[in-house]
LUMBABA-448478 format. One record per atom (N, C-alpha, C): atom name; x, y, z. Coordinates in pm, whole numbers, plus 50000, padded with zeros to 5 digits. Layout:
<dobas>
 vovo    px    py    pz
   CA     X     Y     Z
...
</dobas>
This chain:
<dobas>
 vovo    px    py    pz
    N 50079 49882 50009
   CA 50008 50004 49997
    C 50100 50123 49996
    N 50208 50122 50072
   CA 50293 50234 50069
    C 50354 50262 49943
    N 50373 50148 49861
   CA 50442 50168 49730
    C 50330 50240 49634
    N 50222 50193 49649
   CA 50091 50261 49578
    C 50086 50405 49602
    N 50101 50444 49739
   CA 50088 50582 49784
    C 50205 50676 49716
    N 50319 50611 49719
   CA 50436 50674 49644
    C 50418 50689 49522
    N 50393 50592 49448
   CA 50361 50593 49298
    C 50252 50700 49248
    N 50126 50690 49328
   CA 50026 50790 49299
    C 50065 50935 49336
    N 50138 50947 49448
   CA 50190 51085 49464
    C 50281 51145 49380
    N 50364 51061 49317
   CA 50446 51101 49229
    C 50393 51155 49097
    N 50315 51058 49046
   CA 50234 51082 48918
    C 50135 51196 48927
    N 50073 51211 49035
   CA 49978 51318 49055
    C 50048 51460 49079
    N 50166 51442 49129
   CA 50253 51568 49137
    C 50283 51620 48998
    N 50311 51517 48899
   CA 50347 51559 48767
    C 50217 51607 48690
    N 50110 51545 48738
   CA 49969 51613 48681
    C 49962 51758 48712
    N 49991 51787 48850
   CA 49979 51930 48903
    C 50077 52016 48830
    N 50198 51967 48790
   CA 50292 52049 48710
    C 50235 52079 48562
    N 50178 51982 48504
   CA 50125 51994 48373
    C 50011 52071 48385
    N 49925 52083 48467
   CA 49816 52186 48507
    C 49865 52326 48515
    N 49982 52339 48590
   CA 50041 52478 48610
    C 50094 52525 48470
    N 50144 52434 48391
   CA 50201 52479 48250
    C 50093 52527 48161
    N 49975 52455 48183
   CA 49850 52476 48079
    C 49777 52607 48133
    N 49811 52657 48245
   CA 49729 52771 48287
    C 49728 52889 48179
    N 49835 52917 48129
   CA 49831 53033 48027
    C 49744 52994 47912
    N 49726 52886 47870
   CA 49643 52857 47750
    C 49504 52834 47782
    N 49472 52818 47905
   CA 49323 52812 47941
    C 49271 52924 47981
    N 49132 52948 47976
   CA 49061 53057 48027
    C 49058 53069 48171
    N 49081 53194 48222
   CA 49084 53200 48376
    C 48976 53196 48456
    N 48864 53147 48404
   CA 48732 53139 48464
    C 48719 53090 48590
    N 48765 52967 48620
   CA 48742 52878 48731
    C 48877 52816 48771
    N 48986 52893 48754
   CA 49133 52836 48783
    C 49131 52804 48945
    N 49105 52897 49007
   CA 49119 52871 49147
    C 49045 52748 49206
    N 48924 52730 49158
   CA 48826 52632 49209
    C 48885 52500 49154
    N 48932 52485 49022
   CA 48979 52372 48967
    C 49125 52333 49031
    N 49184 52437 49055
   CA 49325 52403 49129
    C 49302 52346 49255
    N 49207 52407 49337
   CA 49173 52351 49478
    C 49128 52209 49476
    N 49025 52177 49368
   CA 48996 52037 49359
    C 49115 51952 49321
    N 49185 51977 49228
   CA 49305 51913 49177
    C 49391 51877 49293
    N 49428 51967 49372
   CA 49504 51954 49478
    C 49446 51872 49590
    N 49325 51870 49619
   CA 49263 51797 49722
    C 49260 51647 49677
    N 49230 51630 49552
   CA 49232 51492 49493
    C 49372 51425 49507
    N 49474 51524 49472
   CA 49609 51470 49463
    C 49665 51445 49608
    N 49598 51504 49703
   CA 49654 51471 49851
    C 49572 51356 49907
    N 49442 51339 49871
   CA 49359 51233 49933
    C 49389 51107 49869
    N 49409 51091 49743
   CA 49436 50971 49688
    C 49554 50881 49758
    N 49681 50945 49753
   CA 49808 50900 49806
    C 49790 50888 49963
    N 49722 50976 50022
   CA 49699 50967 50180
    C 49609 50842 50213
    N 49509 50817 50128
   CA 49429 50696 50157
    C 49514 50567 50144
    N 49601 50565 50051
   CA 49681 50441 50031
    C 49785 50426 50149
    N 49851 50539 50177
   CA 49937 50535 50293
    C 49865 50504 50425
    N 49745 50579 50461
   CA 49682 50534 50572
    C 49629 50387 50570
    N 49583 50367 50459
   CA 49532 50233 50454
    C 49626 50117 50476
    N 49766 50149 50459
   CA 49860 50047 50473
    C 49932 50045 50612
    N 49883 50133 50710
   CA 49948 50156 50832
    C 49899 50042 50915
    N 49785 50000 50919
   CA 49747 49891 51004
    C 49666 49806 50915
    N 49705 49670 50889
   CA 49649 49576 50803
    C 49568 49461 50892
    N 49445 49443 50864
   CA 49388 49331 50932
    C 49355 49213 50837
    N 49444 49109 50860
   CA 49416 48988 50784
    C 49432 49019 50639
    N 49514 49105 50600
   CA 49534 49116 50467
    C 49435 49235 50397
    N 49358 49284 50479
   CA 49264 49392 50434
    C 49315 49520 50485
    N 49307 49634 50392
   CA 49348 49752 50440
    C 49282 49820 50548
    N 49324 49920 50605
   CA 49271 50008 50705
    C 49137 50081 50645
    N 49056 50114 50726
   CA 48922 50196 50679
    C 48958 50312 50608
    N 49080 50377 50631
   CA 49098 50508 50578
    C 49130 50485 50430
    N 49137 50370 50369
   CA 49163 50349 50236
    C 49035 50407 50152
    N 48939 50433 50224
   CA 48813 50498 50165
    C 48846 50639 50118
    N 48944 50691 50149
   CA 48988 50812 50095
    C 49028 50809 49955
    N 49071 50693 49913
   CA 49128 50681 49762
    C 49004 50701 49665
    N 48886 50646 49682
   CA 48791 50681 49570
    C 48740 50830 49584
    N 48746 50884 49699
   CA 48685 51020 49715
    C 48795 51110 49634
    N 48934 51087 49647
   CA 49047 51152 49577
    C 49028 51132 49435
    N 49004 51013 49406
   CA 48993 50975 49253
    C 48857 51049 49199
    N 48743 51065 49262
   CA 48637 51134 49212
    C 48669 51293 49196
    N 48742 51339 49292
   CA 48783 51485 49271
    C 48872 51498 49164
    N 48965 51403 49136
   CA 49057 51421 49019
    C 48981 51417 48887
    N 48887 51318 48893
   CA 48794 51300 48783
    C 48723 51438 48730
    N 48668 51498 48849
   CA 48605 51632 48841
    C 48702 51740 48776
    N 48814 51740 48837
   CA 48902 51853 48794
    C 48964 51816 48666
    N 48995 51704 48626
   CA 49070 51692 48493
    C 48957 51701 48383
    N 48819 51692 48409
   CA 48725 51700 48320
    C 48692 51850 48295
    N 48704 51917 48405
   CA 48687 52068 48390
    C 48803 52128 48316
    N 48934 52067 48334
   CA 49048 52121 48249
    C 49017 52106 48123
    N 48974 51960 48078
   CA 48953 51922 47930
    C 48850 52017 47883
    N 48752 52043 47949
   CA 48645 52131 47889
    C 48676 52255 47860
    N 48759 52320 47954
   CA 48808 52449 47945
    C 48911 52453 47829
    N 48992 52354 47814
   CA 49083 52351 47708
    C 49025 52334 47579
    N 48918 52264 47554
   CA 48842 52250 47433
    C 48779 52375 47392
    N 48715 52441 47488
   CA 48669 52574 47464
    C 48765 52687 47419
    N 48891 52674 47485
   CA 49011 52755 47440
    C 49049 52744 47312
    N 49062 52616 47280
   CA 49098 52565 47153
    C 49009 52620 47023
    N 48886 52592 47059
   CA 48783 52628 46942
    C 48772 52761 46950
    N 48787 52850 47045
   CA 48778 52982 47054
    C 48904 53065 46966
    N 49015 52988 46997
   CA 49153 53024 46924
    C 49137 52997 46767
    N 49058 52887 46745
   CA 49054 52857 46604
    C 48964 52952 46528
    N 48859 53000 46597
   CA 48764 53099 46546
    C 48835 53234 46510
    N 48925 53256 46595
   CA 48991 53394 46572
    C 49096 53383 46461
    N 49162 53267 46439
   CA 49250 53247 46352
    C 49195 53239 46203
    N 49066 53186 46212
   CA 49005 53186 46068
    C 48944 53316 46034
    N 48920 53414 46133
   CA 48856 53562 46104
    C 48968 53639 46029
    N 49078 53610 46038
   CA 49194 53706 45967
    C 49193 53707 45825
</dobas>
């Protein structure tokens, strides 16, 4: 479980870096909200794996492993919002390029 926590924490850190790089190309409508949701999901998922592996009962993880699906749901919401905003920015940019 701790290996899962480390792997997910590392990869979600890279997702946060990619989000930070993409901020210039996305519309600033809901940047703060999406950023907060992304950070919460990026913290809850590895924390659930780490806490779930602290005390194991007969091969079953601790009850705190329930943080993992909550973090996953938050990540899905944040990444969907980023994708929708990116799609809107791309189509708006294409419309401006065609009008020249």
